[in-house]
Every structure is written in C-alpha cells, then in structure tokens.
C-alpha positions as CSV (number, residue, x, y, z in Angstrom):
1,M,-10.9,-25.1,40.4
2,S,-10.6,-23.3,37.0
3,K,-11.0,-19.6,36.9
4,I,-14.3,-19.7,35.1
5,H,-15.6,-21.9,37.9
6,Q,-14.4,-19.4,40.4
7,V,-16.1,-16.6,38.5
8,A,-19.4,-18.5,38.5
9,A,-19.1,-19.4,42.2
10,L,-18.3,-15.8,43.2
11,A,-21.1,-14.3,41.1
12,G,-23.6,-17.0,42.2
13,V,-24.4,-18.1,38.7
14,S,-23.8,-21.1,36.5
15,I,-20.8,-21.5,34.2
16,A,-23.2,-21.3,31.3
17,T,-24.3,-17.9,32.4
18,V,-20.6,-16.7,32.6
19,S,-20.1,-18.0,29.1
20,H,-23.2,-16.1,27.8
21,V,-21.9,-12.9,29.4
22,I,-18.5,-13.3,27.8
23,N,-19.8,-14.3,24.3
24,N,-23.0,-12.3,24.2
25,T,-24.8,-15.4,23.1
26,R,-28.0,-15.1,25.2
27,F,-29.9,-12.4,27.1
28,V,-28.5,-11.9,30.6
29,S,-30.0,-9.3,33.0
30,D,-28.0,-6.2,33.6
31,E,-27.8,-7.0,37.3
32,T,-26.4,-10.5,36.6
33,R,-24.0,-9.3,33.9
34,K,-22.6,-6.7,36.4
35,R,-22.1,-9.4,39.0
36,V,-20.3,-11.6,36.6
37,Q,-18.1,-8.8,35.3
38,A,-17.2,-7.7,38.8
39,A,-16.3,-11.3,39.7
40,M,-14.1,-11.6,36.6
41,E,-12.3,-8.4,37.5
42,E,-11.8,-9.5,41.2
43,I,-10.3,-12.8,40.1
44,G,-8.4,-11.4,37.2
45,Y,-10.0,-13.7,34.6
46,Q,-9.2,-13.0,31.0
47,P,-11.2,-15.0,28.4
48,N,-9.2,-16.7,25.7
49,A,-9.8,-14.4,22.8
50,L,-8.3,-16.8,20.2
51,A,-10.5,-19.7,21.4
52,R,-13.6,-17.5,21.3
53,S,-12.8,-16.2,17.8
54,L,-12.2,-19.7,16.4
55,R,-15.5,-20.9,17.8
56,R,-17.1,-18.1,15.9
57,G,-15.1,-18.9,12.7
58,E,-13.0,-15.7,12.9
59,T,-9.7,-14.6,14.3
60,K,-10.2,-10.8,14.1
61,T,-6.8,-10.8,12.3
62,L,-5.9,-9.6,8.8
63,G,-2.8,-10.2,6.8
64,V,-0.9,-7.6,4.8
65,I,1.6,-8.8,2.2
66,L,3.9,-5.9,1.0
67,P,6.8,-6.2,-1.5
68,D,9.2,-3.8,0.3
69,S,8.6,-2.2,3.7
70,S,11.8,-0.2,3.3
71,N,10.0,1.8,0.6
72,P,8.3,4.7,2.6
73,Y,5.2,4.5,0.3
74,F,4.5,0.9,1.2
75,A,5.3,1.6,4.9
76,E,2.7,4.4,4.9
77,I,0.2,2.1,3.2
78,G,0.8,-0.6,5.9
79,R,0.5,1.9,8.7
80,G,-2.8,3.2,7.3
81,L,-4.2,-0.3,7.0
82,E,-3.2,-1.1,10.5
83,L,-4.8,2.0,12.0
84,L,-8.1,1.5,10.2
85,A,-8.1,-2.2,11.0
86,F,-7.5,-1.5,14.7
87,N,-10.5,0.9,14.7
88,E,-12.6,-2.0,13.4
89,G,-11.4,-4.4,16.0
90,Y,-8.8,-6.3,13.9
91,S,-5.1,-6.9,14.4
92,I,-2.7,-6.9,11.5
93,I,0.0,-9.4,10.6
94,L,2.5,-7.5,8.3
95,C,4.6,-9.6,5.9
96,N,7.4,-8.1,3.9
97,S,8.5,-10.2,0.9
98,E,11.7,-8.2,0.1
99,N,10.5,-8.2,-3.6
100,D,11.1,-12.0,-3.6
101,A,8.3,-13.9,-5.2
102,E,9.1,-17.1,-3.4
103,I,9.0,-15.4,0.0
104,E,5.8,-13.9,-1.0
105,H,4.3,-17.3,-1.8
106,Q,5.4,-18.7,1.5
107,Y,3.8,-15.8,3.4
108,A,0.6,-16.5,1.5
109,E,0.6,-20.1,2.7
110,V,1.5,-19.0,6.3
111,L,-1.3,-16.5,6.5
112,S,-3.8,-19.0,5.1
113,K,-2.8,-21.6,7.8
114,K,-3.1,-19.0,10.5
115,Q,-6.7,-18.6,9.5
116,V,-6.6,-14.9,9.1
117,D,-10.0,-13.4,8.2
118,G,-8.6,-11.7,5.0
119,I,-5.5,-10.6,3.2
120,F,-4.5,-7.2,1.7
121,F,-2.1,-8.2,-1.2
122,V,0.5,-6.0,-2.8
123,G,2.4,-8.4,-5.0
124,T,6.1,-8.2,-6.0
125,G,4.9,-8.4,-9.6
126,E,1.8,-9.3,-11.5
127,R,2.2,-13.0,-11.9
128,P,-1.0,-14.5,-10.7
129,E,0.3,-17.7,-9.2
130,T,0.4,-16.6,-5.6
131,L,-2.9,-14.7,-6.0
132,L,-4.6,-17.8,-7.4
133,T,-3.3,-19.8,-4.5
134,L,-4.9,-17.4,-2.0
135,L,-8.2,-17.4,-3.9
136,K,-8.2,-21.2,-3.7
137,H,-8.3,-20.9,0.1
138,N,-11.6,-18.8,-0.3
139,L,-10.1,-16.1,1.9
140,P,-11.4,-12.5,1.5
141,L,-8.8,-10.8,-0.6
142,V,-8.2,-7.2,-1.7
143,V,-5.4,-6.4,-4.2
144,M,-3.8,-3.0,-3.9
145,M,-1.7,-1.0,-6.4
146,R,-1.5,-4.0,-8.8
147,D,-3.4,-5.0,-11.8
148,F,-4.0,-8.8,-12.4
149,G,-6.1,-8.3,-15.5
150,D,-9.0,-10.8,-15.7
151,V,-8.4,-12.4,-12.3
152,Q,-11.7,-12.0,-10.4
153,V,-10.7,-10.2,-7.2
154,D,-11.4,-6.9,-5.4
155,T,-8.8,-4.4,-6.6
156,V,-7.9,-0.8,-5.5
157,Q,-5.3,1.2,-7.4
158,S,-4.4,4.7,-8.5
159,D,-4.9,6.1,-12.0
160,N,-1.3,5.7,-13.0
161,Y,-1.8,6.8,-16.6
162,Q,-3.4,10.0,-15.4
163,G,-0.6,10.6,-13.0
164,G,2.1,10.1,-15.7
165,T,0.2,12.6,-17.8
166,L,0.1,15.2,-15.0
167,A,3.8,14.8,-14.4
168,T,4.8,15.2,-18.1
169,R,2.5,18.1,-18.8
170,H,3.9,19.9,-15.8
171,L,7.4,19.7,-17.2
172,L,6.2,20.7,-20.6
173,D,4.4,23.7,-19.2
174,A,7.6,24.7,-17.5
175,G,9.3,24.9,-20.9
176,H,11.2,21.6,-21.0
177,T,11.5,19.6,-24.2
178,R,14.5,17.3,-23.4
179,I,12.8,15.2,-20.7
180,A,14.1,11.9,-19.5
181,C,12.1,9.2,-17.7
182,I,13.3,6.7,-15.2
183,M,10.8,3.9,-15.1
184,G,10.1,1.2,-12.5
185,P,10.4,-2.6,-12.9
186,S,9.2,-3.8,-16.3
187,G,7.0,-6.5,-14.8
188,L,4.5,-4.0,-13.3
189,T,1.5,-2.7,-15.2
190,L,1.6,0.5,-13.1
191,S,5.2,1.2,-14.4
192,S,4.2,0.8,-18.0
193,Q,1.1,2.9,-17.5
194,R,3.2,5.8,-16.2
195,V,5.7,5.5,-19.1
196,N,3.0,5.1,-21.7
197,A,1.5,8.3,-20.4
198,F,4.9,10.0,-20.6
199,K,5.3,9.0,-24.2
200,D,1.8,9.9,-25.3
201,T,1.9,13.3,-23.7
202,L,5.2,14.1,-25.4
203,N,3.7,13.0,-28.7
204,A,0.7,15.1,-28.2
205,A,3.0,18.1,-27.7
206,G,4.7,17.4,-31.0
207,I,7.9,15.9,-29.3
208,T,9.0,12.5,-30.4
209,P,10.1,10.4,-27.3
210,D,13.8,9.6,-27.3
211,D,14.1,5.9,-26.3
212,S,17.7,6.5,-25.1
213,M,16.2,8.9,-22.5
214,I,13.8,6.3,-21.1
215,L,15.7,4.1,-18.7
216,Q,14.6,1.3,-16.3
217,G,15.2,1.7,-12.6
218,D,13.9,-0.5,-9.7
219,F,12.0,2.0,-7.6
220,H,15.0,2.5,-5.3
221,A,17.1,5.6,-5.0
222,E,20.4,3.9,-5.8
223,S,19.3,2.8,-9.3
224,A,18.1,6.3,-10.2
225,C,21.2,7.9,-8.8
226,A,23.4,5.7,-11.1
227,I,21.1,6.4,-14.1
228,T,21.1,10.1,-13.6
229,R,24.9,10.2,-13.5
230,Q,24.9,8.6,-17.0
231,L,22.2,11.0,-18.3
232,L,23.9,14.1,-17.0
233,K,27.3,13.1,-18.5
234,R,25.8,12.9,-22.0
235,P,26.7,15.7,-24.5
236,D,23.0,16.5,-24.7
237,P,21.7,15.9,-21.2
238,P,18.1,16.3,-20.2
239,T,16.9,19.5,-18.6
240,A,14.2,17.6,-16.7
241,I,13.7,14.1,-15.3
242,F,10.4,12.3,-14.5
243,A,11.2,9.6,-12.0
244,C,8.4,7.1,-11.7
245,N,8.5,7.1,-7.9
246,D,9.6,9.5,-5.2
247,L,12.5,7.3,-3.9
248,M,14.1,7.4,-7.4
249,A,13.4,11.2,-7.7
250,I,15.4,11.7,-4.5
251,G,18.2,9.6,-6.0
252,V,18.1,11.9,-9.1
253,I,18.5,15.0,-6.8
254,C,21.4,13.3,-5.0
255,A,23.2,12.5,-8.3
256,A,22.6,16.0,-9.6
257,A,24.2,17.5,-6.5
258,E,27.2,15.2,-6.8
259,L,27.8,16.5,-10.4
260,G,27.3,20.1,-9.4
261,R,24.0,20.5,-11.1
262,R,21.4,22.8,-9.4
263,V,17.9,21.5,-9.0
264,P,15.7,23.1,-10.3
265,G,18.1,25.7,-11.9
266,D,19.9,23.2,-14.2
267,L,17.6,20.2,-13.8
268,A,13.9,19.9,-13.0
269,V,12.9,16.8,-11.1
270,I,9.4,15.3,-10.6
271,G,8.5,12.2,-8.7
272,F,5.4,10.0,-8.2
273,D,3.8,8.8,-4.8
274,N,4.0,11.8,-2.5
275,I,5.8,10.1,0.3
276,Q,6.3,12.2,3.5
277,L,10.1,12.3,2.9
278,G,9.5,14.4,-0.2
279,N,8.6,17.3,2.0
280,F,12.1,17.2,3.5
281,S,14.4,16.7,0.4
282,V,16.4,19.7,-0.7
283,P,14.8,21.1,-2.7
284,R,11.3,19.9,-1.7
285,L,10.0,17.4,-4.2
286,T,7.3,18.2,-6.7
287,T,5.4,15.0,-7.2
288,V,2.2,13.2,-8.3
289,A,0.3,12.2,-5.2
290,Q,-1.3,8.7,-5.0
291,P,-4.2,9.3,-2.6
292,K,-3.0,7.0,0.2
293,D,-5.9,7.7,2.6
294,E,-8.5,7.0,-0.1
295,L,-6.7,3.9,-1.3
296,V,-6.5,2.5,2.3
297,Q,-10.1,3.5,3.2
298,T,-11.5,1.9,0.0
299,A,-9.4,-1.3,0.5
300,T,-10.6,-1.6,4.1
301,R,-14.2,-1.1,3.2
302,Y,-13.9,-3.7,0.5
303,M,-12.3,-6.1,3.0
304,L,-15.0,-5.6,5.7
305,E,-17.8,-6.0,3.1
306,R,-16.1,-9.2,1.7
307,I,-15.8,-10.7,5.1
308,A,-19.5,-10.0,5.8
309,D,-20.6,-11.4,2.4
310,H,-18.3,-13.7,0.4
311,T,-20.8,-13.8,-2.5
312,L,-20.3,-10.1,-3.5
313,P,-19.2,-9.7,-7.2
314,P,-15.5,-8.5,-7.6
315,R,-15.1,-4.7,-7.4
316,K,-12.4,-2.5,-8.9
317,S,-11.6,1.1,-7.9
318,V,-9.2,3.3,-9.9
319,I,-8.6,6.5,-7.8
320,P,-7.5,9.7,-9.5
321,T,-4.1,11.2,-8.7
322,N,-3.2,14.9,-8.2
323,L,-0.1,17.1,-8.7
324,V,1.7,18.4,-5.7
325,I,3.8,21.4,-6.7
326,R,6.8,22.2,-4.4
327,Q,10.3,23.3,-5.4
328,S,12.1,20.7,-7.5
329,C,10.6,21.9,-10.8
330,G,11.1,25.6,-10.1
331,H,7.6,26.3,-8.7
332,L,7.4,27.4,-5.1
333,V,4.3,27.1,-3.0
C-alpha cells in the first residue's frame, strides 16, 4: 500500500481528500484537515514537492547567472537575492560563468530546461545573444547591473555616471589635479559611464583629461596592482587614483605599499561598489556605494510581479549611488 493510501486509511478519508488537504484545491473542514495532517505526521509522509509544483506549472525555483562569484560585489548580490527569494518561498540555483560567454550561454540553456520560474541575469558583457535566447523561452527575466539598450526586458542598475561624478569631485575637492583612472572591461556600458563621468567632471573643473592616465583594468585586484606600479614609476605620477571598482582599488593600495607610497599621504585612492571588504583594508577604503539592498529588493519585486503577470510592460530602474567617505582619500569618519 502506498503511503498516501495509508494516510487516507488512517484518517478515515478518501485519497482525493488527502490530495485536497495537501494541495489546498478544495474546502476541507478543519477537523478533517487535522486528522489528515496527524496521519501524515504519524506515517512520515512527505508530499513530492516537485511533482506538485510541476502540476501547478511552477517549480518555486529561480536561477541567478553571475559573471564572477569570486568578486565580493557579485557574491553579496547573490546572497541578497537568495535571502529575499527564500522569504518568498523560492529556492535559488546560482550559476557562475567565470566571465566566459560560452559557459554563460550553456547555463542559460540548463536553467531553461530545468523549468525555473524566472532568471536574474548579470551578463559577462552586453552582447544580447544569450539574453535573446532566454527571452525566446518566455521566462520571467530581470537584468541587473547591465544595459542592453533597446532590448525589451526588466532592468535594474545603479546610476554609474552619477557615481563616477561623485568619485571625481571628491578627489578634486581634496585638491588633486593629477588624477588617474583605472577603468573596467571596455565591453561594459557601466565601465564607460564611470569613465565618461570622470572625464566630464575634470573638464568641468578646467582640467584636460590625460589619456595616458586612463588605463583599462579587468575589475580584479591583480590588474590594478600592475597598472598602479606603472603609474607610480612615471616621472609625473598621479597624486590620486579612481579605481572603477573596489577590488581594483584594493589592488592600488597594495601596489602603493609595495613601492613605499603612503595612502592617503602620497596617494589618494577611491573605489566603486562599497563591498564589505573595503571596511577592512588598510587604510579603510573611500568608495562610491552601489545600493545593493535596493537593487536586490527592486529586482526581486520585478521578478515576482513578472511571474504573476507576463504581460507587464518592461520596466527599468536606475538607482542613485552615494559617497562613502573613509580613510583612503585622507578624510576620516
């Protein structure tokens, strides 16, 4: 005898009644419901959650595709999505593409075949191929921290231009005029937005940007460390560096220490992201904060609304950043 038959026999009800109690598909009196639940507990019967979900056309599972889970910023985003999804009754499948577009595309196919209820997508770049593949599957989709232009999809991102402006103005206000910028990968709109803000803010202050002081990193500490060694060995080194993410800013601080340069005494350093690790660098990192909590909350709300109504028009949120002043630019808090 199957366990559901045992539950029905012990509770003195039909199998159909047990099913209605499990799935909440028909009114069952409180007394009968309690008998069924007591019988399930006595026998140790656990309904097949996956089968129930598939019958309802849902799996209560969401996918998250991240480009680099070793980057603390993306790790913190993934954790935030997982916590909010859990509170809404969803499980998360976390996929790390290692900044490889092919792996990213394969993960998109895997998640679609697993019939997840929706996908949070942070692409390795801003080529729309994988995104368009996901949209063809008619899955609820929310893009985070990326800008795919005219592609019609829910998008949540920070105001990267505003953040770049905040960082550059802070260095100018501290009296710096020879400021270098270590940018992120060239294929990302967010990277160009931060650098464009850097250039525009210098121009507005009457300072012509020096292209030889704007160098491309890859959002990892190692690249910024190598670039900073080059910059500080120049005959006219910068007195300040704007690193376009916090991991690179920490790499800048490391290289400065290797070369005997004091931060902030000899070199001011500002980052972008406000990862938790920045609170524990020496000195503590001044940075532009991307509002992770608001990004995650908005993305989760968009996802739940999209799951409930696939016909909603695409939405786009651009969330303001803010300056977090610590020690690496010479300002204590």
